[in-house]
N, C-alpha and C positions, 0 to 999 in steps of 0.2 A: 114617924120621921122617914122621909124618903132617902133612899140610899143612892149615892152618887156612883156612877159607873164611868170607867175610863173610855169606853167605846159607846158612842151615841149614834143615832141615825144621822144621815146627811141633812135632813130637814132641821133637826135640832141643833146641829153644829153651826149652821149658817155659814158654811165654808165659802171659799172663793169660787169654786167651780159649781155652776148651776147643775141641778140633777139631770136636766135634759140637754146638757151641752155636748158638743162634739167631742170634748175632751174625754168623756166617759164612754164613747162608742167604740166598739171593737174595730171598726173599719177606719175611723179617722183620728184615733188617739195620737198618732205620730205627727200630725200637722203642727201641733204646738211646739214640741221639741225641735222640729225642723225649722219653724219660723224663728225660734230662739237661737238656733245655730246660725242661721242666715244673718240675724241681727248682730251676733258676735263677729261674724266674718266682715260685715259691713264696717263695724267700728275698727277692726284690725286694719282694713283697707284704707282707712283715713290716715293711718300713721306709717304704713310701710311705703317705701319709695314707689312712685308711679312712673317717674321718668328721670333721666339724666339729661341735663342741658349742657352742651359743650359749645362754647363760643369760639375759643381759639384751641384747635386740636392739641391735645396732650398738655395744655397749660391751664386752662380755666374750665372746670367742669363742676357742676353742682347737681346733687340729687334732690328731687322734690317729691314730697308727699302731698296729698290733698290738704292736710292740716298745715303744712309749711307754706303752701300757696295762700291759704286763708290768712295766716299770720303776716305774710309779706304784703298782701293786698291791703290789709288793715294798717300796717305800718306805713305804707305808701299813700294812705288816705284815699284809697280807691274803694270807698264805702259801698257804692252801688254794686260793683262787680263782686266785691266780697260778700255782700248780702245775698246776691243771686246764687253764688257758689255754696254758701252755708245753707240757704233755704232748700235748694234742689239737690244738693249732694249729701247733706247731713240731716237737717231737720225733717224734710219730707219723707225720706226712706224710713227713718226711725218711727215717725208717727204712723206711717202706713203699716209697718210690721207690728207695732204695738196695738193698733186698731184690730189687725187680724188676730192677734193673740187674745185680745179682749172678746172678740166675737167667738173664737174657738172655745174659750173657757166660760164665758158669762151669759151668752145668748141662748135662750130656750130654742133648741133646734126644731121643736115640734110646733112652735107658735108662729103666728103670722109676722111677728116683729123680726123674725130671723131673716125674712126676705128683704125687709127694709135695711137691716144692718149690713147684710151682704151687698146690697145695692150701693151703700155708702162706701164700703171697702172696694167694690168694683170700680166706682168712680175714681177712687184714689189710684187704683191700678192702671187706669188709662193714662195717667201722667207719669208712669214709672220710667219710661225711657228718657225722660227729660234729664234724669240723674246722669246717665251715661253721656248724653248729648252735651251737657255742660262741661264734663271732663274732656270730651273729644274736642270741643271748641277751644279749651285751654291749650291742649297740645297743638292744635292747628295754629293758634295765634302765635305760639312760640316758634313753630316751624316756619312761619312766614319769613322770618329774618333770614337773609342770605348767608350770613356768617355763623348761623347757629345750627347745630345738629342735635336732634332729640332722639334718645334711645328709650324705648318703653320697657318698664320693669313689671314685676309681679303684681304690684299694687293695683294697676289699672285692670289686670285680668281678674284679680280677686274682687274688686269693686264691681266690675261688669258681671261677673258670675253671681255675686250676691244679689244684684238688681234683677238679673234674669231669673234666679231662683225665687225671689220674692214675687215676681210676676206669676210664675208657675204655681207657687203655693197659694197665693190669693185666688187664682183661678180655680184651684182644687177646693178651696174653702167655699167659694161661691157655688161650685158644682155640688158639694156635699150638702149645703143648705137648700139647694133647689130640688133635691130628690123628694118625690111626693110621699114615699113611705120610708122615711128615715127611721131606723130602729135604734134607739139609744138604750144601752144596757145599764140599768140602774140596779145596784146591789146595796142593800142597807147594811 
């Protein structure tokens, strides 16, 4: 009768991380936690105030977050603008970072498929600044009104920082997989 052991090799475990993934390399192990941190910052940025709109000085002022703007657009039946904001400021950045995390943990860095996977993530990265552009358009649209003052808050900086960090991290992921002699440290 075979004896069960608590510790088995990676191949037997069938774990989430591929044995030749960047997640197990000495040089690139930190990319995954960094992408997870940026993902968390992105979600936080949706809910913290991005701007204060003041129509009548000292009387009427409202703080807006990205989430509150989405709720307002939906309530006002501005479905197209709401969909654009949700798609490019919420869904797209999350999908991009989750795809990067998947490539970091699941793609065999020594196989030819790694180049295709990183090409896909690179294509996503080219659209990254659309996220910030949508929020900037929102601020500009509100600022157009003559009687409205807009004050920018931390939310827009956190959101922009998260988007810029995701661009940098996905570029590093692409660079890591493009190295011809990538050495992945596997320990059984």
